[in-house]
C-alpha distance (Angstrom), angle and dihedral (degrees) to the residues before:
residue distance angle dihedral
M1 . . .
K2 3.79 . .
I3 3.80 123.7 .
L4 3.78 122.2 -164.6
F5 3.80 119.1 -161.5
I6 3.80 113.4 -159.3
S7 3.77 108.7 -169.5
M8 3.75 148.5 106.0
P9 3.80 117.7 -85.8
C10 3.79 106.0 -88.0
I11 3.78 138.4 138.5
Y12 3.80 92.5 -102.0
T13 3.79 93.0 58.0
I14 3.79 91.4 46.8
R15 3.81 91.1 51.4
W16 3.83 92.5 50.8
I17 3.79 90.9 49.8
E18 3.80 93.3 45.5
N19 3.81 89.6 53.6
L20 3.81 89.4 57.7
K21 3.81 102.0 36.4
D22 3.83 95.8 95.8
T23 3.80 93.9 51.6
S24 3.79 129.0 91.3
Y25 3.83 92.3 -104.1
D26 3.79 121.6 116.2
L27 3.80 104.0 -126.3
Y28 3.80 124.7 -153.6
W29 3.79 128.6 179.4
F30 3.82 124.7 -161.7
D31 3.81 112.6 -160.2
V32 3.81 106.0 -145.3
L33 3.82 93.0 -170.8
E34 3.84 96.3 48.9
R35 3.79 93.7 -131.4
G36 3.76 94.8 146.6
K37 3.76 139.0 -109.3
L38 3.80 122.1 -27.4
D39 3.81 113.5 -133.0
T40 3.79 94.1 -152.9
L41 3.79 92.7 65.2
G42 3.80 103.5 66.4
S43 3.80 98.1 150.0
V44 3.82 94.6 46.6
Y45 3.79 123.1 88.7
Q46 3.80 106.5 -127.3
F47 3.80 126.8 -155.5
T48 3.81 105.2 -149.7
N49 3.81 134.8 153.1
W50 3.78 91.3 27.4
G51 3.81 98.6 143.4
């Protein structure tokens, strides 16, 4: 299963993703504010610099 997070970079988003990072889900994060890649989310495909 694939899960797409569409949000701004904040601690709440990071916590949700960290709760799911050791599961079999494919995790994707779309940064709506285009602030760049988050280093704490190594196993998550990040959509940044899209605009």
